[in-house]
Each structure stands twice: as structure tokens, then as C-alpha cells.
All heavy atoms as a GROMACS GRO file, in nm:
protein
  577
    1MET      N    1   0.084  -0.118  -0.001
    1MET     CA    2  -0.002  -0.007   0.003
    1MET      C    3   0.084   0.123  -0.004
    1MET      O    4   0.185   0.130   0.077
    1MET     CB    5  -0.087   0.004   0.130
    1MET     CG    6  -0.230  -0.015   0.098
    1MET     SD    7  -0.321   0.001   0.252
    1MET     CE    8  -0.476   0.016   0.183
    2ALA      N    9   0.053   0.216  -0.084
    2ALA     CA   10   0.123   0.346  -0.091
    2ALA      C   11   0.091   0.436   0.030
    2ALA      O   12  -0.031   0.444   0.056
    2ALA     CB   13   0.101   0.409  -0.220
    3LYS      N   14   0.192   0.497   0.081
    3LYS     CA   15   0.163   0.593   0.189
    3LYS      C   16   0.111   0.725   0.134
    3LYS      O   17   0.184   0.783   0.049
    3LYS     CB   18   0.285   0.604   0.275
    3LYS     CG   19   0.271   0.681   0.402
    3LYS     CD   20   0.394   0.677   0.493
    3LYS     CE   21   0.370   0.740   0.624
    3LYS     NZ   22   0.487   0.742   0.707
    4LYS      N   23   0.005   0.769   0.188
    4LYS     CA   24  -0.044   0.905   0.139
    4LYS      C   25   0.028   1.021   0.202
    4LYS      O   26   0.047   1.026   0.326
    4LYS     CB   27  -0.191   0.909   0.181
    4LYS     CG   28  -0.275   1.015   0.106
    4LYS     CD   29  -0.422   1.003   0.148
    4LYS     CE   30  -0.504   1.095   0.063
    4LYS     NZ   31  -0.649   1.084   0.088
    5GLU      N   32   0.077   1.110   0.121
    5GLU     CA   33   0.151   1.231   0.176
    5GLU      C   34   0.052   1.346   0.197
    5GLU      O   35  -0.040   1.361   0.118
    5GLU     CB   36   0.258   1.271   0.076
    5GLU     CG   37   0.372   1.178   0.066
    5GLU     CD   38   0.478   1.234  -0.022
    5GLU    OE1   39   0.491   1.353  -0.038
    5GLU    OE2   40   0.558   1.152  -0.074
    6GLU      N   41   0.074   1.414   0.305
    6GLU     CA   42  -0.011   1.529   0.332
    6GLU      C   43   0.047   1.654   0.279
    6GLU      O   44   0.165   1.676   0.285
    6GLU     CB   45  -0.038   1.540   0.482
    6GLU     CG   46  -0.132   1.439   0.545
    6GLU     CD   47  -0.157   1.453   0.684
    6GLU    OE1   48  -0.162   1.569   0.727
    6GLU    OE2   49  -0.173   1.358   0.753
    7ASN      N   50  -0.032   1.737   0.218
    7ASN     CA   51   0.011   1.866   0.165
    7ASN      C   52  -0.006   1.973   0.275
    7ASN      O   53  -0.118   2.015   0.298
    7ASN     CB   54  -0.058   1.899   0.040
    7ASN     CG   55  -0.006   2.025  -0.033
    7ASN    OD1   56   0.083   2.088   0.018
    7ASN    ND2   57  -0.050   2.050  -0.150
    8ASN      N   58   0.105   2.020   0.330
    8ASN     CA   59   0.102   2.119   0.434
    8ASN      C   60   0.136   2.255   0.387
    8ASN      O   61   0.178   2.338   0.466
    8ASN     CB   62   0.198   2.076   0.552
    8ASN     CG   63   0.142   1.955   0.627
    8ASN    OD1   64   0.027   1.932   0.631
    8ASN    ND2   65   0.229   1.881   0.675
    9ILE      N   66   0.125   2.283   0.259
    9ILE     CA   67   0.157   2.416   0.207
    9ILE      C   68   0.046   2.512   0.244
    9ILE      O   69  -0.069   2.483   0.217
    9ILE     CB   70   0.173   2.404   0.053
    9ILE    CG1   71   0.288   2.313   0.014
    9ILE    CG2   72   0.190   2.540  -0.006
    9ILE    CD1   73   0.295   2.289  -0.134
   10GLU      N   74   0.084   2.624   0.303
   10GLU     CA   75  -0.013   2.722   0.341
   10GLU      C   76  -0.047   2.803   0.219
   10GLU      O   77   0.031   2.852   0.144
   10GLU     CB   78   0.049   2.811   0.453
   10GLU     CG   79  -0.053   2.914   0.506
   10GLU     CD   80   0.009   2.998   0.616
   10GLU    OE1   81   0.094   2.942   0.692
   10GLU    OE2   82  -0.034   3.115   0.631
   11LYS      N   83  -0.181   2.827   0.198
   11LYS     CA   84  -0.225   2.901   0.087
   11LYS      C   85  -0.216   3.054   0.123
   11LYS      O   86  -0.247   3.090   0.236
   11LYS     CB   87  -0.370   2.863   0.048
   11LYS     CG   88  -0.376   2.729  -0.004
   11LYS     CD   89  -0.522   2.705  -0.053
   11LYS     CE   90  -0.543   2.565  -0.116
   11LYS     NZ   91  -0.675   2.540  -0.159
   12SER      N   92  -0.187   3.132   0.028
   12SER     CA   93  -0.190   3.273   0.056
   12SER      C   94  -0.296   3.330  -0.040
   12SER      O   95  -0.322   3.296  -0.151
   12SER     CB   96  -0.056   3.339   0.019
   12SER     OG   97  -0.031   3.334  -0.120
   13TYR      N   98  -0.374   3.416   0.018
   13TYR     CA   99  -0.485   3.480  -0.051
   13TYR      C  100  -0.457   3.625  -0.070
   13TYR      O  101  -0.401   3.691   0.003
   13TYR     CB  102  -0.610   3.468   0.035
   13TYR     CG  103  -0.652   3.321   0.072
   13TYR    CD1  104  -0.617   3.267   0.190
   13TYR    CD2  105  -0.711   3.245  -0.032
   13TYR    CE1  106  -0.650   3.135   0.212
   13TYR    CE2  107  -0.735   3.114  -0.003
   13TYR     CZ  108  -0.714   3.056   0.112
   13TYR     OH  109  -0.738   2.920   0.138
   14GLU      N  110  -0.496   3.672  -0.193
   14GLU     CA  111  -0.472   3.809  -0.221
   14GLU      C  112  -0.583   3.898  -0.170
   14GLU      O  113  -0.702   3.906  -0.213
   14GLU     CB  114  -0.473   3.830  -0.382
   14GLU     CG  115  -0.422   3.962  -0.424
   14GLU     CD  116  -0.410   3.972  -0.578
   14GLU    OE1  117  -0.389   3.864  -0.641
   14GLU    OE2  118  -0.415   4.080  -0.623
   15PHE      N  119  -0.547   3.969  -0.063
   15PHE     CA  120  -0.637   4.063   0.012
   15PHE      C  121  -0.601   4.200  -0.021
   15PHE      O  122  -0.501   4.247   0.036
   15PHE     CB  123  -0.630   4.030   0.165
   15PHE     CG  124  -0.711   4.126   0.236
   15PHE    CD1  125  -0.854   4.131   0.225
   15PHE    CD2  126  -0.652   4.198   0.336
   15PHE    CE1  127  -0.926   4.216   0.302
   15PHE    CE2  128  -0.729   4.289   0.421
   15PHE     CZ  129  -0.864   4.297   0.404
   16VAL      N  130  -0.666   4.262  -0.115
   16VAL     CA  131  -0.641   4.398  -0.164
   16VAL      C  132  -0.757   4.492  -0.126
   16VAL      O  133  -0.866   4.454  -0.155
   16VAL     CB  134  -0.613   4.394  -0.317
   16VAL    CG1  135  -0.584   4.539  -0.366
   16VAL    CG2  136  -0.506   4.296  -0.363
   17ILE      N  137  -0.719   4.599  -0.075
   17ILE     CA  138  -0.823   4.699  -0.038
   17ILE      C  139  -0.825   4.806  -0.149
   17ILE      O  140  -0.718   4.874  -0.175
   17ILE     CB  141  -0.789   4.773   0.100
   17ILE    CG1  142  -0.786   4.663   0.209
   17ILE    CG2  143  -0.892   4.876   0.126
   17ILE    CD1  144  -0.913   4.587   0.221
   18TYR      N  145  -0.936   4.820  -0.214
   18TYR     CA  146  -0.951   4.912  -0.323
   18TYR      C  147  -1.015   5.050  -0.279
   18TYR      O  148  -1.058   5.049  -0.160
   18TYR     CB  149  -1.034   4.858  -0.444
   18TYR     CG  150  -0.972   4.738  -0.510
   18TYR    CD1  151  -1.005   4.612  -0.473
   18TYR    CD2  152  -0.866   4.752  -0.595
   18TYR    CE1  153  -0.950   4.499  -0.525
   18TYR    CE2  154  -0.804   4.644  -0.651
   18TYR     CZ  155  -0.848   4.512  -0.620
   18TYR     OH  156  -0.787   4.409  -0.675
   19GLU      N  157  -1.020   5.144  -0.358
   19GLU     CA  158  -1.074   5.276  -0.317
   19GLU      C  159  -1.226   5.262  -0.283
   19GLU      O  160  -1.275   5.322  -0.192
   19GLU     CB  161  -1.054   5.377  -0.436
   19GLU     CG  162  -1.056   5.519  -0.388
   19GLU     CD  163  -0.954   5.556  -0.279
   19GLU    OE1  164  -0.840   5.515  -0.277
   19GLU    OE2  165  -0.996   5.624  -0.187
   20GLY      N  166  -1.297   5.180  -0.352
   20GLY     CA  167  -1.434   5.150  -0.321
   20GLY      C  168  -1.452   5.091  -0.182
   20GLY      O  169  -1.552   5.115  -0.113
   21ASP      N  170  -1.359   5.003  -0.147
   21ASP     CA  171  -1.364   4.941  -0.011
   21ASP      C  172  -1.343   5.048   0.095
   21ASP      O  173  -1.409   5.038   0.200
   21ASP     CB  174  -1.260   4.830  -0.001
   21ASP     CG  175  -1.271   4.715  -0.090
   21ASP    OD1  176  -1.387   4.672  -0.104
   21ASP    OD2  177  -1.174   4.670  -0.154
   22LYS      N  178  -1.253   5.140   0.067
   22LYS     CA  179  -1.231   5.246   0.167
   22LYS      C  180  -1.358   5.337   0.183
   22LYS      O  181  -1.386   5.373   0.296
   22LYS     CB  182  -1.110   5.338   0.119
   22LYS     CG  183  -0.977   5.258   0.131
   22LYS     CD  184  -0.865   5.347   0.077
   22LYS     CE  185  -0.731   5.275   0.083
   22LYS     NZ  186  -0.622   5.357   0.039
   23LYS      N  187  -1.418   5.358   0.072
   23LYS     CA  188  -1.547   5.440   0.076
   23LYS      C  189  -1.652   5.366   0.156
   23LYS      O  190  -1.723   5.425   0.241
   23LYS     CB  191  -1.591   5.470  -0.064
   23LYS     CG  192  -1.714   5.552  -0.067
   23LYS     CD  193  -1.763   5.581  -0.214
   23LYS     CE  194  -1.884   5.657  -0.215
   23LYS     NZ  195  -1.939   5.683  -0.351
   24PHE      N  196  -1.663   5.234   0.138
   24PHE     CA  197  -1.753   5.144   0.208
   24PHE      C  198  -1.720   5.148   0.359
   24PHE      O  199  -1.821   5.166   0.441
   24PHE     CB  200  -1.754   5.004   0.149
   24PHE     CG  201  -1.854   4.914   0.204
   24PHE    CD1  202  -1.986   4.941   0.180
   24PHE    CD2  203  -1.825   4.803   0.275
   24PHE    CE1  204  -2.088   4.855   0.223
   24PHE    CE2  205  -1.915   4.720   0.312
   24PHE     CZ  206  -2.049   4.741   0.295
   25LYS      N  207  -1.601   5.145   0.396
   25LYS     CA  208  -1.559   5.144   0.533
   25LYS      C  209  -1.588   5.280   0.596
   25LYS      O  210  -1.638   5.288   0.712
   25LYS     CB  211  -1.411   5.114   0.562
   25LYS     CG  212  -1.373   5.099   0.697
   25LYS     CD  213  -1.236   5.039   0.722
   25LYS     CE  214  -1.204   5.025   0.872
   25LYS     NZ  215  -1.075   4.953   0.892
   26ARG      N  216  -1.573   5.392   0.524
   26ARG     CA  217  -1.608   5.523   0.575
   26ARG      C  218  -1.757   5.532   0.600
   26ARG      O  219  -1.800   5.596   0.701
   26ARG     CB  220  -1.563   5.631   0.476
   26ARG     CG  221  -1.412   5.656   0.483
   26ARG     CD  222  -1.380   5.774   0.395
   26ARG     NE  223  -1.229   5.768   0.365
   26ARG     CZ  224  -1.175   5.726   0.249
   26ARG    NH1  225  -1.245   5.690   0.148
   26ARG    NH2  226  -1.044   5.732   0.237
   27MET      N  227  -1.837   5.471   0.517
   27MET     CA  228  -1.977   5.478   0.531
   27MET      C  229  -2.025   5.395   0.654
   27MET      O  230  -2.106   5.436   0.731
   27MET     CB  231  -2.053   5.422   0.405
   27MET     CG  232  -2.053   5.516   0.287
   27MET     SD  233  -2.111   5.445   0.130
   27MET     CE  234  -2.222   5.328   0.177
   28TYR      N  235  -1.952   5.282   0.675
   28TYR     CA  236  -1.972   5.201   0.789
   28TYR      C  237  -1.946   5.273   0.916
   28TYR      O  238  -2.014   5.272   1.014
   28TYR     CB  239  -1.884   5.070   0.773
   28TYR     CG  240  -1.888   4.977   0.898
   28TYR    CD1  241  -1.994   4.890   0.915
   28TYR    CD2  242  -1.786   4.990   0.991
   28TYR    CE1  243  -1.995   4.810   1.033
   28TYR    CE2  244  -1.793   4.901   1.108
   28TYR     CZ  245  -1.895   4.810   1.126
   28TYR     OH  246  -1.897   4.740   1.240
   29GLN      N  247  -1.832   5.338   0.918
   29GLN     CA  248  -1.787   5.414   1.040
   29GLN      C  249  -1.878   5.524   1.075
   29GLN      O  250  -1.896   5.564   1.194
   29GLN     CB  251  -1.644   5.459   1.027
   29GLN     CG  252  -1.546   5.343   1.030
   29GLN     CD  253  -1.406   5.375   1.002
   29GLN    OE1  254  -1.375   5.484   0.939
   29GLN    NE2  255  -1.307   5.301   1.042
   30ALA      N  256  -1.949   5.587   0.966
   30ALA     CA  257  -2.034   5.697   0.995
   30ALA      C  258  -2.174   5.655   1.032
   30ALA      O  259  -2.248   5.737   1.082
   30ALA     CB  260  -2.042   5.786   0.867
   31ALA      N  261  -2.200   5.529   1.008
   31ALA     CA  262  -2.335   5.482   1.043
   31ALA      C  263  -2.349   5.458   1.183
   31ALA      O  264  -2.260   5.436   1.267
   31ALA     CB  265  -2.362   5.345   0.966
   32SER      N  266  -2.480   5.458   1.233
   32SER     CA  267  -2.518   5.429   1.370
   32SER      C  268  -2.496   5.281   1.394
   32SER      O  269  -2.497   5.202   1.304
   32SER     CB  270  -2.662   5.466   1.402
   32SER     OG  271  -2.748   5.372   1.334
   33PRO      N  272  -2.484   5.244   1.531
   33PRO     CA  273  -2.464   5.102   1.562
   33PRO      C  274  -2.577   5.015   1.493
   33PRO      O  275  -2.547   4.901   1.453
   33PRO     CB  276  -2.464   5.095   1.709
   33PRO     CG  277  -2.414   5.236   1.748
   33PRO     CD  278  -2.463   5.327   1.648
   34LYS      N  279  -2.699   5.067   1.504
   34LYS     CA  280  -2.805   4.982   1.439
   34LYS      C  281  -2.789   4.967   1.290
   34LYS      O  282  -2.812   4.859   1.238
   34LYS     CB  283  -2.937   5.051   1.469
   34LYS     CG  284  -3.064   4.980   1.423
   34LYS     CD  285  -3.189   5.051   1.463
   34LYS     CE  286  -3.308   4.974   1.419
   34LYS     NZ  287  -3.433   5.040   1.452
   35GLU      N  288  -2.748   5.070   1.225
   35GLU     CA  289  -2.729   5.064   1.073
   35GLU      C  290  -2.606   4.975   1.043
   35GLU      O  291  -2.600   4.913   0.935
   35GLU     CB  292  -2.707   5.196   1.016
   35GLU     CG  293  -2.832   5.292   1.017
   35GLU     CD  294  -2.804   5.421   0.971
   35GLU    OE1  295  -2.693   5.486   1.004
   35GLU    OE2  296  -2.890   5.483   0.904
   36ARG      N  297  -2.506   4.974   1.136
   36ARG     CA  298  -2.389   4.888   1.101
   36ARG      C  299  -2.408   4.743   1.088
   36ARG      O  300  -2.345   4.673   1.022
   36ARG     CB  301  -2.282   4.912   1.216
   36ARG     CG  302  -2.213   5.050   1.206
   36ARG     CD  303  -2.114   5.064   1.315
   36ARG     NE  304  -2.048   5.190   1.306
   36ARG     CZ  305  -1.942   5.226   1.382
   36ARG    NH1  306  -1.894   5.147   1.471
   36ARG    NH2  307  -1.894   5.344   1.366
   37LYS      N  308  -2.517   4.696   1.157
   37LYS     CA  309  -2.554   4.556   1.152
   37LYS      C  310  -2.592   4.511   1.010
   37LYS      O  311  -2.584   4.399   0.971
   37LYS     CB  312  -2.671   4.522   1.239
   37LYS     CG  313  -2.632   4.541   1.387
   37LYS     CD  314  -2.747   4.509   1.479
   37LYS     CE  315  -2.704   4.530   1.623
   37LYS     NZ  316  -2.810   4.506   1.716
   38LYS      N  317  -2.629   4.616   0.924
   38LYS     CA  318  -2.665   4.580   0.779
   38LYS      C  319  -2.544   4.588   0.685
   38LYS      O  320  -2.560   4.539   0.571
   38LYS     CB  321  -2.762   4.690   0.730
   38LYS     CG  322  -2.891   4.692   0.812
   38LYS     CD  323  -2.980   4.808   0.769
   38LYS     CE  324  -3.100   4.824   0.861
   38LYS     NZ  325  -3.184   4.937   0.825
   39PHE      N  326  -2.431   4.630   0.737
   39PHE     CA  327  -2.309   4.642   0.647
   39PHE      C  328  -2.231   4.507   0.651
   39PHE      O  329  -2.220   4.449   0.752
   39PHE     CB  330  -2.223   4.753   0.702
   39PHE     CG  331  -2.262   4.891   0.652
   39PHE    CD1  332  -2.364   4.957   0.723
   39PHE    CD2  333  -2.195   4.952   0.551
   39PHE    CE1  334  -2.400   5.085   0.682
   39PHE    CE2  335  -2.235   5.079   0.514
   39PHE     CZ  336  -2.333   5.151   0.577
   40GLY      N  337  -2.170   4.484   0.539
   40GLY     CA  338  -2.080   4.368   0.530
   40GLY      C  339  -2.063   4.322   0.381
   40GLY      O  340  -2.145   4.361   0.300
   41TYR      N  341  -1.960   4.239   0.363
   41TYR     CA  342  -1.934   4.196   0.230
   41TYR      C  343  -2.007   4.062   0.217
   41TYR      O  344  -2.007   3.980   0.308
   41TYR     CB  345  -1.784   4.174   0.209
   41TYR     CG  346  -1.705   4.303   0.195
   41TYR    CD1  347  -1.651   4.370   0.311
   41TYR    CD2  348  -1.690   4.363   0.066
   41TYR    CE1  349  -1.586   4.491   0.296
   41TYR    CE2  350  -1.624   4.483   0.060
   41TYR     CZ  351  -1.571   4.546   0.167
   41TYR     OH  352  -1.503   4.665   0.154
   42ASP      N  353  -2.070   4.039   0.100
   42ASP     CA  354  -2.142   3.917   0.068
   42ASP      C  355  -2.050   3.819   0.003
   42ASP      O  356  -1.961   3.852  -0.072
   42ASP     CB  357  -2.262   3.942  -0.025
   42ASP     CG  358  -2.362   4.033   0.048
   42ASP    OD1  359  -2.388   4.022   0.168
   42ASP    OD2  360  -2.435   4.103  -0.028
   43VAL      N  361  -2.082   3.690   0.024
   43VAL     CA  362  -2.005   3.581  -0.038
   43VAL      C  363  -2.067   3.559  -0.171
   43VAL      O  364  -2.190   3.549  -0.190
   43VAL     CB  365  -2.019   3.454   0.049
   43VAL    CG1  366  -1.948   3.341  -0.019
   43VAL    CG2  367  -1.962   3.473   0.191
   44PRO      N  368  -1.986   3.552  -0.275
   44PRO     CA  369  -2.034   3.524  -0.417
   44PRO      C  370  -2.107   3.387  -0.418
   44PRO      O  371  -2.067   3.293  -0.344
   44PRO     CB  372  -1.909   3.521  -0.496
   44PRO     CG  373  -1.801   3.590  -0.424
   44PRO     CD  374  -1.836   3.571  -0.277
   45ASN      N  375  -2.194   3.369  -0.512
   45ASN     CA  376  -2.274   3.255  -0.521
   45ASN      C  377  -2.189   3.128  -0.559
   45ASN      O  378  -2.201   3.018  -0.510
   45ASN     CB  379  -2.386   3.257  -0.624
   45ASN     CG  380  -2.502   3.342  -0.577
   45ASN    OD1  381  -2.526   3.355  -0.465
   45ASN    ND2  382  -2.571   3.400  -0.674
   46ASP      N  383  -2.085   3.156  -0.641
   46ASP     CA  384  -2.004   3.046  -0.686
   46ASP      C  385  -1.861   3.052  -0.617
   46ASP      O  386  -1.762   3.021  -0.668
   46ASP     CB  387  -1.975   3.052  -0.840
   46ASP     CG  388  -1.926   3.190  -0.877
   46ASP    OD1  389  -1.921   3.281  -0.805
   46ASP    OD2  390  -1.878   3.198  -0.996
   47ALA      N  391  -1.868   3.089  -0.486
   47ALA     CA  392  -1.741   3.113  -0.410
   47ALA      C  393  -1.663   2.974  -0.388
   47ALA      O  394  -1.722   2.866  -0.369
   47ALA     CB  395  -1.784   3.160  -0.278
   48ASP      N  396  -1.528   2.996  -0.405
   48ASP     CA  397  -1.446   2.887  -0.364
   48ASP      C  398  -1.378   2.916  -0.235
   48ASP      O  399  -1.414   3.013  -0.172
   48ASP     CB  400  -1.348   2.851  -0.481
   48ASP     CG  401  -1.256   2.968  -0.507
   48ASP    OD1  402  -1.263   3.070  -0.436
   48ASP    OD2  403  -1.176   2.956  -0.603
   49ASP      N  404  -1.285   2.833  -0.192
   49ASP     CA  405  -1.220   2.852  -0.062
   49ASP      C  406  -1.154   2.994  -0.057
   49ASP      O  407  -1.158   3.064   0.046
   49ASP     CB  408  -1.119   2.748  -0.033
   49ASP     CG  409  -1.178   2.614  -0.002
   49ASP    OD1  410  -1.299   2.612   0.023
   49ASP    OD2  411  -1.108   2.512  -0.002
   50ALA      N  412  -1.088   3.033  -0.168
   50ALA     CA  413  -1.016   3.168  -0.169
   50ALA      C  414  -1.118   3.279  -0.154
   50ALA      O  415  -1.095   3.373  -0.077
   50ALA     CB  416  -0.936   3.179  -0.300
   51ASP      N  417  -1.228   3.265  -0.220
   51ASP     CA  418  -1.341   3.371  -0.206
   51ASP      C  419  -1.393   3.383  -0.063
   51ASP      O  420  -1.411   3.494  -0.019
   51ASP     CB  421  -1.455   3.347  -0.307
   51ASP     CG  422  -1.409   3.355  -0.453
   51ASP    OD1  423  -1.328   3.438  -0.480
   51ASP    OD2  424  -1.471   3.284  -0.533
   52LEU      N  425  -1.410   3.270  -0.001
   52LEU     CA  426  -1.459   3.267   0.135
   52LEU      C  427  -1.355   3.335   0.227
   52LEU      O  428  -1.397   3.415   0.318
   52LEU     CB  429  -1.489   3.130   0.181
   52LEU     CG  430  -1.602   3.055   0.108
   52LEU    CD1  431  -1.616   2.909   0.150
   52LEU    CD2  432  -1.733   3.128   0.138
   53GLU      N  433  -1.235   3.305   0.210
   53GLU     CA  434  -1.128   3.358   0.295
   53GLU      C  435  -1.110   3.509   0.274
   53GLU      O  436  -1.102   3.585   0.368
   53GLU     CB  437  -0.989   3.290   0.274
   53GLU     CG  438  -0.884   3.335   0.364
   53GLU     CD  439  -0.910   3.316   0.508
   53GLU    OE1  440  -0.998   3.231   0.556
   53GLU    OE2  441  -0.835   3.373   0.594
   54ILE      N  442  -1.113   3.551   0.150
   54ILE     CA  443  -1.104   3.695   0.118
   54ILE      C  444  -1.225   3.768   0.173
   54ILE      O  445  -1.208   3.883   0.234
   54ILE     CB  446  -1.086   3.717  -0.035
   54ILE    CG1  447  -0.951   3.671  -0.079
   54ILE    CG2  448  -1.106   3.862  -0.066
   54ILE    CD1  449  -0.933   3.660  -0.229
   55THR      N  450  -1.343   3.717   0.164
   55THR     CA  451  -1.463   3.780   0.224
   55THR      C  452  -1.452   3.789   0.368
   55THR      O  453  -1.485   3.895   0.428
   55THR     CB  454  -1.588   3.702   0.171
   55THR    OG1  455  -1.602   3.695   0.035
   55THR    CG2  456  -1.713   3.768   0.229
   56ARG      N  457  -1.405   3.686   0.433
   56ARG     CA  458  -1.387   3.691   0.578
   56ARG      C  459  -1.285   3.801   0.619
   56ARG      O  460  -1.311   3.876   0.710
   56ARG     CB  461  -1.342   3.553   0.628
   56ARG     CG  462  -1.333   3.539   0.779
   56ARG     CD  463  -1.264   3.415   0.827
   56ARG     NE  464  -1.114   3.414   0.799
   56ARG     CZ  465  -1.025   3.494   0.856
   56ARG    NH1  466  -1.058   3.572   0.959
   56ARG    NH2  467  -0.897   3.487   0.828
   57LEU      N  468  -1.180   3.808   0.543
   57LEU     CA  469  -1.073   3.905   0.571
   57LEU      C  470  -1.129   4.049   0.556
   57LEU      O  471  -1.095   4.138   0.637
   57LEU     CB  472  -0.948   3.885   0.489
   57LEU     CG  473  -0.861   3.756   0.522
   57LEU    CD1  474  -0.762   3.736   0.413
   57LEU    CD2  475  -0.798   3.773   0.658
   58LYS      N  476  -1.206   4.064   0.449
   58LYS     CA  477  -1.257   4.204   0.421
   58LYS      C  478  -1.363   4.241   0.532
   58LYS      O  479  -1.366   4.358   0.572
   58LYS     CB  480  -1.324   4.203   0.288
   58LYS     CG  481  -1.220   4.222   0.173
   58LYS     CD  482  -1.282   4.260   0.050
   58LYS     CE  483  -1.181   4.297  -0.051
   58LYS     NZ  484  -1.227   4.364  -0.167
   59ASN      N  485  -1.445   4.145   0.573
   59ASN     CA  486  -1.541   4.178   0.686
   59ASN      C  487  -1.461   4.203   0.816
   59ASN      O  488  -1.509   4.292   0.892
   59ASN     CB  489  -1.646   4.061   0.698
   59ASN     CG  490  -1.755   4.062   0.600
   59ASN    OD1  491  -1.812   4.183   0.581
   59ASN    ND2  492  -1.789   3.963   0.535
   60GLU      N  493  -1.363   4.131   0.839
   60GLU     CA  494  -1.279   4.152   0.962
   60GLU      C  495  -1.215   4.300   0.952
   60GLU      O  496  -1.216   4.367   1.052
   60GLU     CB  497  -1.167   4.053   0.971
   60GLU     CG  498  -1.085   4.050   1.091
   60GLU     CD  499  -0.990   3.940   1.097
   60GLU    OE1  500  -1.025   3.824   1.096
   60GLU    OE2  501  -0.868   3.970   1.095
   61TRP      N  502  -1.161   4.332   0.832
   61TRP     CA  503  -1.102   4.463   0.819
   61TRP      C  504  -1.205   4.576   0.838
   61TRP      O  505  -1.179   4.678   0.894
   61TRP     CB  506  -1.037   4.472   0.672
   61TRP     CG  507  -0.994   4.606   0.633
   61TRP    CD1  508  -0.887   4.676   0.668
   61TRP    CD2  509  -1.065   4.701   0.546
   61TRP    NE1  510  -0.882   4.802   0.612
   61TRP    CE2  511  -0.989   4.816   0.529
   61TRP    CE3  512  -1.190   4.688   0.470
   61TRP    CZ2  513  -1.028   4.925   0.460
   61TRP    CZ3  514  -1.225   4.796   0.401
   61TRP    CH2  515  -1.143   4.909   0.385
   62LEU      N  516  -1.326   4.549   0.784
   62LEU     CA  517  -1.436   4.653   0.794
   62LEU      C  518  -1.466   4.684   0.938
   62LEU      O  519  -1.488   4.793   0.975
   62LEU     CB  520  -1.561   4.599   0.720
   62LEU     CG  521  -1.683   4.687   0.726
   62LEU    CD1  522  -1.660   4.816   0.638
   62LEU    CD2  523  -1.803   4.609   0.672
   63ARG      N  524  -1.462   4.588   1.023
   63ARG     CA  525  -1.503   4.602   1.161
   63ARG      C  526  -1.384   4.604   1.260
   63ARG      O  527  -1.416   4.608   1.386
   63ARG     CB  528  -1.596   4.474   1.198
   63ARG     CG  529  -1.725   4.482   1.125
   63ARG     CD  530  -1.804   4.357   1.153
   63ARG     NE  531  -1.936   4.362   1.091
   63ARG     CZ  532  -1.961   4.336   0.959
   63ARG    NH1  533  -1.865   4.302   0.880
   63ARG    NH2  534  -2.081   4.353   0.918
   64ASP      N  535  -1.273   4.632   1.208
   64ASP     CA  536  -1.153   4.635   1.306
   64ASP      C  537  -1.145   4.761   1.391
   64ASP      O  538  -1.064   4.763   1.482
   64ASP     CB  539  -1.020   4.618   1.228
   64ASP     CG  540  -0.985   4.732   1.133
   64ASP    OD1  541  -1.053   4.829   1.129
   64ASP    OD2  542  -0.885   4.714   1.058
   65GLY      N  543  -1.222   4.867   1.367
   65GLY     CA  544  -1.224   4.988   1.450
   65GLY      C  545  -1.108   5.088   1.409
   65GLY      O  546  -1.096   5.182   1.474
   66LYS      N  547  -1.024   5.049   1.318
   66LYS     CA  548  -0.910   5.136   1.285
   66LYS      C  549  -0.950   5.232   1.176
   66LYS      O  550  -1.050   5.207   1.095
   66LYS     CB  551  -0.793   5.053   1.233
   66LYS     CG  552  -0.736   4.958   1.334
   66LYS     CD  553  -0.625   4.878   1.277
   66LYS     CE  554  -0.574   4.775   1.383
   66LYS     NZ  555  -0.477   4.683   1.326
   67PRO      N  556  -0.889   5.347   1.161
   67PRO     CA  557  -0.922   5.446   1.062
   67PRO      C  558  -0.893   5.387   0.917
   67PRO      O  559  -0.808   5.298   0.904
   67PRO     CB  560  -0.837   5.568   1.090
   67PRO     CG  561  -0.743   5.525   1.187
   67PRO     CD  562  -0.785   5.400   1.250
   68VAL      N  563  -0.959   5.447   0.819
   68VAL     CA  564  -0.940   5.386   0.685
   68VAL      C  565  -0.799   5.415   0.629
   68VAL      O  566  -0.745   5.327   0.581
   68VAL     CB  567  -1.045   5.456   0.591
   68VAL    CG1  568  -1.023   5.413   0.444
   68VAL    CG2  569  -1.184   5.420   0.631
   69ASP      N  570  -0.753   5.540   0.644
   69ASP     CA  571  -0.623   5.573   0.592
   69ASP      C  572  -0.511   5.575   0.697
   69ASP      O  573  -0.525   5.599   0.810
   69ASP     CB  574  -0.629   5.708   0.520
   69ASP     CG  575  -0.717   5.705   0.400
   69ASP    OD1  576  -0.710   5.605   0.326
   69ASP    OD2  577  -0.802   5.798   0.378
   0.00000   0.00000   0.00000
């Protein structure tokens, strides 16, 4: 029986913040706490693992409490 090797290579995801993302974060920061619950990045319908991770990172960045610039 052949021994199965595990692939332990860590994937890197391209997490890029565009000008539109910055505008979205400014709107989020200006919104009331009640309105902030409606803000967030949506997962694409045909999302793969990379899309899910990038969406998670963007939502984390949106809510990190740090200034945009």
C-alpha cells in the first residue's frame, strides 16, 4: 500500500483594499450601531475557498475599528 502524503503548504490569499472598499468602510464608520448591522461583504454564489477567505478578511477589516487611511 502506498503511503499518502499530506500537503502542508499554506495558501496565501490576495487581500487587496481598493478605493471602493475604503469608501464602504467610511460609510460603515459614519453609520449608527443599528445601521452597522446591515453592512458587510457578501459571499459570491460560486465562491471557492479563496473567495470565502477573502470575504472573511474584508469583513474583519471593515469591523476592526481602525481608521481607513
